[in-house]
N, C-alpha and C positions, 0 to 999 in steps of 0.2 A: 405883392411880395410876401414871402413867408420867412419866418426866422425859426431856426431850431436851436434850442439851448441845451447844452450838455453839462452835467454836473456829477462829479464822483461822490458817492455816498461815503466811502471810506477807502483810504489807501492801504495797500498790503502792509502787514506788520510781521514781526517774528512769530507772534502768537497766531495770527490769522493771515498766512501768506496767500491763501486762495479761498475762493467762495463760489457758491453756485445756488441757483434756484431762488432768486429774490422775489419777494412779494411786496405790495404796497397797499396801504390802507389810510384813508383820510378819516380822522376822528371827528366827532361832533364839535369839538373845541377848535377845530382847524389844524391841529397838528397832523403832520405826515409821519407815518411809521413805515420804515422799510426793514424787512427782516430776511434772513437767509441763513444757511449753514455755512460755517467757515472753519478752516483748520489746515492741517498739512495737505490733505487731499480728500476727495470723496471716499467715504467708508473707512477713513482712518480714525482710530480711537480719539484723536485730538479734535474731531469735528464737533463743534458746539453750535447751538442755534442762537443767533445774535440779532440785536435790534438797534437801529439808528433812528433818531427823532429829528424832525425839523419843525420848529414852531413857526407860525405865520409871519412873525416879525424878525426871524433869524436870517442871518446872511448865508448860512449853510447848515449842514447836518451836525448834530452833536456827536460826541464820540460813541463808539459801539458799547452796548451793554450786553452781558451774557444772560439769556433767559433760561436756557436748558443746556446742561453739560453733564451727562451721566458718566461717572468715572469708568474709564476703560471701554466705553461703548460710543459709537458715533451717532450723532443726531442726524436725521435726514430732512426731507422736505417738510415745510410748515406753511400754514395759511392763517390769516387773521380775519376776525370779524368782530364788529361791535354790536351788542344787543341793545334793545330799546331802553334799558335802564343804565346804559353807559358802560357795562362790563365789556372788557376786551377779551376775546377768546383767542388763544393760540392752539391750533390743532396740528399735531406733528407726529412723527414716528421716530423711534429709537431702534437701531439695528442690534440684534441679539445673536446672530449666527456667525458662520465663517465669513471673514471679511476679505480674504485674499483669494486669488484664482479667478478664472473666467466666470462671468455671470451665469447663473443656472440654479438648479434646486439647492436650497440651503445656503446660498451665497448672497450677501449684500441685501438688495432691496426686498427680496422675498422674506427676509428675516425681520422686517419692521413690524412692531405693534402699532396701534393707533391710540394716541393719548392726547390729553388736553391740559392746559393751564389757564387760569383766569386772572385778570387784573381788574381791580376795582378803582384804580387811580390812573387810568389812561396809559397803562403800560409801564409805570415806574416800578411797581412791585408786583410780584406774581405769587399765586397759590402753589401749593404742593401739586404733584401730578395726579390726575384722574385718568384711569385707563378706560377708553371708550370700547376698544376691542382687543382682548389679549391674544386672539389667534393671529399668528404672524402672516404677513403678506399684503397688507393694505398700505398704499402710499398716496397721500393727498398731494395736490399740486395747485389747482386753480381756486380762486376765491369763492367762498360761499355766497349765495344770493338769498334774498327773502322773497318768498312767493306772495301772491295776492291773498292767499289763505292765512298769511302770517307765519307760516313755517319757514325754517331755515334749511337749505339743502346744499350739499357739496358732493363731489365725486371723488373716488379713489381708483388708482390703478390697483389691480388685484393679481395675485400670483398665477392665476390660470389664463391670463391674457385678456380678460374681459372686465370692463369697469363695473364698479358697484356705486350706488348712491346712498348717502346718509342723510336722514331727515330728522329734524327736531321740532316738535310742536310747542316747546316750552322754553325757548331762549337758550337752548344748549344744555339744559339740565339732563335730559335723556335723549338718546339717539336710537333710531331704527334703520337698519340697512334694507335697501331694496335692490332689485337687479337679479341676475346679471344683465348687462347691456350687450346683447349678442349680435350676430352678424359678422362683419369683418373684425378681426382681433383689434382691440382698442384699449386706450388708457387715458388718464388725465382729462376728464370732461371739463370743458368750459361751458357754463350754462347761461342761457338767456331765456327769460320768460317773454313770450310774444303777446301781442295785443289781444289775441283770442284766448289767452290763458295757457296755451300749450307751451311746452318747453323745447328749446333747441339745444342739443348738445353738439359742440364742435370738439372733435376728438383727435388725439395723437394716435397714429397707427402703431400697433404692436406686432403686426404680422409681417409678411413679405412685401406688402404694398407700401409705397412711399408717397401716399397722398393723405391729406386731411380727410377725416371721416365725419359724417353727421348722422344724428338720430333724432327722432321726435317722440315726445311723450304727450299724450292727450289727457292724462289723468294725474297731472301734477307730480310726475316723477315716479309713480308706482310701477308702470310698465313702459317699455320703450320699443320703437320700431327697430328692426335690424340695422346696425351701423352700415352705411354705404359710402362709397368713395365720392369725394368731390373732385373738382378739376384742379385743385391746388396741390402742388408738390409740397412734401414735408420730409425732412431728413430724420424721421423718427425722433423728433424733438417736440417739446411742449409748446403750446400756443396759448393765447389768452384772448378774450373778447369782452366787450362791454356795450350796453345800450346807452346811447347818448340821451340827453334831456329832450331832444327833438324827435326821438323814436328810432333814429338810424342805429345800426349795429356796426361796430368797428372791431376788426380782428387783427391781431398782431402775431406774426410768425416768421419763420425762415422759409422763403419761397424757393426751395431748391431740393432735389431728391436725395442729395448725399451729404451736403455740408451745411452747417448752421450759419449761413450767410447767403443772401443779405437779410437784414432786418426789414420787414415789409409790413405795410398796413393795407387793408382793404375795407371798403365801406359798402354796406348793403342798405338799400332803401325799401326793401320788400320782405323784411322779416327773415333775412338770411337765405332767400331763394336764389338771388343773383348778387354778384359782387362786381359792378361795373367800374368802380374807382379803385385803382391800385397805385401805391406809391412806395418806392424804396426809400427808407429812412437812413440806412447805414450799410455800407459795403466796404470792400477793400480787405486788407489783411486782418486776420483775427476771426473770432466767432462771436455771435450775438445770441447766445443760448437763452432759452426760457424767458421771453419777454413777459412783463406784467403791465397791465393797462387799467387805468381807472378814468 
């Protein structure tokens, strides 16, 4: 017998009636942090990046706190990471261009910069903004991972339709971009380091195809094989993946070519080559956009 437990992080409020693109991080002290952007709608000037905390002994999540809220400009996707000295990093984007009208050049996500804030007290207080990349067009989504070299790596969607990777050798003090990750148009890499040291990127499609993509790096993220189609449908929505303690890989996504439903899990026991175990977690009315898994 299996049991699924569902819990709301925060209910809608007048200030935050809608939200999107949640991420989750467990800190070394056992706290769970869940963050996302919330406001009147996506790309609305009211959109702020907010955080909810759940302590190990708490009955639920604490009220939302605002981490980033640039006056008159929407915050976008953000990701969380904790460094070896306990510093919590928030890497996110702020939109600077035209916010209304159909998506395209100069509108919404392609107008994001790439920026960072730091917390030295487990996410209670935050530093001023540090700009990682002032050039507009980078959008993070999936959690950073630490490589066997000690480097931190994460990926971004980029305005030309091909993902970029960002690497730090010094706990997030400096960052260097690699890529592009070519092949089928792609974005939002979810990264797994495999047992042989190679990296597996599971990718949201950004072109005409509606399937999850994959790419391999054999040099710790410096170069990548061309992104190619997998057998799994994907409604041009983000996915996430994680390596379990026993070595298996779990992927969470929407297994449908057009709608963000159902919420699905798949397990691979051979480093992401095959996925024989698939389970639907949630379906029915509604959308289950942008899952995050740890």
